[in-house]
C-alpha positions as CSV (number, residue, x, y, z in Angstrom):
1,M,133.8,150.3,51.3
2,S,133.4,148.1,54.4
3,R,132.3,144.5,54.4
4,A,130.1,143.0,57.0
5,R,132.2,140.7,59.1
6,R,130.9,137.1,59.2
7,V,130.4,135.7,62.6
8,T,131.4,132.1,63.0
9,R,129.7,130.1,65.7
10,V,131.0,127.0,67.2
11,C,129.0,124.2,68.9
12,G,128.6,125.0,72.6
13,A,128.8,121.3,73.5
14,C,131.8,119.9,71.7
15,R,133.5,123.2,70.9
16,R,134.8,121.8,67.6
17,T,132.0,121.9,65.0
18,L,131.3,125.1,63.2
19,L,127.6,125.9,63.2
20,S,125.8,126.8,60.0
21,G,123.9,130.0,59.7
22,Y,120.8,127.9,59.2
23,N,121.2,126.2,62.6
24,P,119.5,128.4,65.2
25,E,120.5,125.9,68.0
26,P,123.6,126.5,70.2
27,V,124.7,122.9,69.5
28,C,125.6,120.9,66.4
29,G,123.5,118.1,65.0
30,A,125.8,115.4,66.2
31,C,125.7,116.7,69.8
32,Q,122.0,117.2,69.6
33,R,121.6,113.5,68.5
34,A,123.9,112.3,71.2
35,L,121.8,114.1,73.8
36,F,118.4,113.0,72.6
37,D,119.2,109.5,71.3
38,Q,119.9,108.4,74.9
39,Q,116.6,109.5,76.3
40,H,114.0,111.0,74.0
41,L,110.8,112.1,75.5
42,A,107.8,109.8,74.9
43,D,105.9,112.9,73.6
44,P,108.3,115.0,71.5
45,D,106.1,118.0,71.9
46,A,106.2,117.8,75.7
47,R,108.5,120.1,77.5
48,D,110.9,118.5,80.1
49,D,112.1,121.7,81.7
50,M,114.2,120.0,84.3
51,A,115.9,117.5,81.9
52,A,117.2,115.4,84.8
53,W,118.3,112.8,82.3
54,V,120.8,115.1,80.6
55,W,123.4,114.7,83.4
56,D,124.2,111.1,82.3
57,T,124.7,111.8,78.6
58,G,128.0,111.6,76.7
59,P,128.2,115.3,75.8
60,M,127.4,116.4,79.4
61,R,129.9,114.0,81.0
62,D,132.6,115.2,78.5
63,A,131.9,118.8,79.3
64,L,131.9,118.2,83.0
65,A,135.2,116.3,82.8
66,R,136.8,119.1,80.7
67,L,135.5,121.6,83.4
68,D,133.9,123.4,80.5
69,F,131.2,125.3,82.4
70,P,130.0,127.2,79.3
71,A,129.3,123.9,77.5
72,V,127.5,122.5,80.6
73,L,125.1,125.5,80.5
74,V,124.5,125.3,76.7
75,I,123.9,121.5,76.9
76,Y,121.5,121.8,79.8
77,R,119.6,124.7,78.2
78,S,119.3,122.9,74.9
79,A,118.1,119.7,76.6
80,A,115.6,121.5,78.8
81,G,114.5,123.8,76.0
82,M,114.8,126.9,78.0
83,S,116.1,130.4,77.4
84,R,118.9,132.1,79.3
85,R,116.3,134.2,81.2
86,E,114.5,131.0,82.3
87,L,117.7,129.4,83.4
88,G,118.6,132.5,85.3
89,E,115.3,132.6,87.1
90,R,115.6,128.9,88.0
91,T,119.2,129.4,89.4
92,G,118.7,132.9,90.9
93,L,121.1,134.5,88.4
94,S,120.5,137.2,85.8
95,E,120.2,136.5,82.1
96,S,123.3,138.5,81.5
97,V,125.4,136.4,83.9
98,I,124.2,133.3,82.1
99,W,125.2,134.9,78.8
100,Y,128.6,135.9,80.0
101,W,129.3,132.4,81.3
102,E,128.1,130.7,78.1
103,A,130.3,133.1,76.0
104,G,133.3,132.4,78.2
105,K,133.5,136.1,79.2
106,R,133.2,135.2,82.9
107,Q,134.9,132.3,84.8
108,G,132.7,129.4,86.0
109,I,132.0,128.5,89.6
110,Y,135.0,127.4,91.6
111,D,133.6,127.7,95.1
112,I,132.1,124.3,96.0
113,R,129.3,125.8,98.0
114,Q,128.2,127.9,95.0
115,L,128.6,124.9,92.7
116,L,126.3,122.8,94.9
117,Q,123.8,125.6,95.2
118,F,123.7,126.0,91.4
119,T,123.4,122.2,90.8
120,D,120.8,121.8,93.4
121,S,118.7,124.5,91.8
122,L,118.8,122.4,88.6
123,R,118.1,119.2,90.5
124,M,121.4,117.8,89.3
125,P,122.1,114.5,91.2
126,R,125.3,115.0,93.2
127,P,126.9,111.8,91.8
128,A,126.8,113.4,88.4
129,L,129.6,115.7,89.7
130,L,132.1,112.8,89.7
131,P,133.4,113.6,86.2
132,V,134.2,117.2,87.5
133,I,135.9,115.9,90.6
134,L,137.9,113.1,88.9
135,G,138.3,114.7,85.4
136,Q,137.1,111.5,83.7
137,P,133.9,111.5,81.5
138,D,133.2,107.8,82.4
139,A,133.8,108.3,86.1
140,L,130.2,107.9,87.0
141,S,129.6,104.6,85.2
142,G,133.0,103.3,86.3
143,L,132.7,104.0,90.0
144,L,129.1,103.2,90.8
145,A,127.7,99.7,90.9
146,G,124.8,99.0,88.6
147,P,123.5,101.1,85.8
148,A,124.3,104.8,86.1
149,D,120.8,105.7,85.0
150,A,119.2,103.9,87.9
151,T,121.7,105.5,90.3
152,L,121.1,109.0,89.0
153,T,117.4,108.5,89.2
154,A,117.6,107.2,92.8
155,C,119.9,110.1,93.8
156,A,117.8,112.8,92.1
157,G,115.5,113.1,95.1
158,M,118.6,113.5,97.4
159,A,120.0,116.5,95.4
160,G,118.8,119.0,98.0
161,H,120.1,117.0,101.0
162,G,123.6,116.7,102.4
């Protein structure tokens, strides 16, 4: 007599919280609130498929500082409300590559040119890479003068330049 093995899922953002079988999302409730409490859409039913605001949220800065590429993907997909297939189409990668990265079965991007190409395809402002470079979640707000949100917004248009 064999028993079905129970699969335990862990939050893709914080990597600590066990997810309930009733939670279809890849992130826990606390991480979901941390993402959307900072900048919730004016119209909750509207789809913000670029989610440019997500780069300056606590969970994203923490994942970037930890160099946790799978968490970065899960957080971005959750914020943008897109599937792995849609993310793959946007970045020029296959759905299976996205799945392997999120599952930690494949290493992240370590070539700076590939990283910049990937982030540019998501319109990630380049200053948002400071936590990656410095390994500190608060690197962006600590190094740039003025509010980080204004700096990210101003730099969002420059993401493809440089």
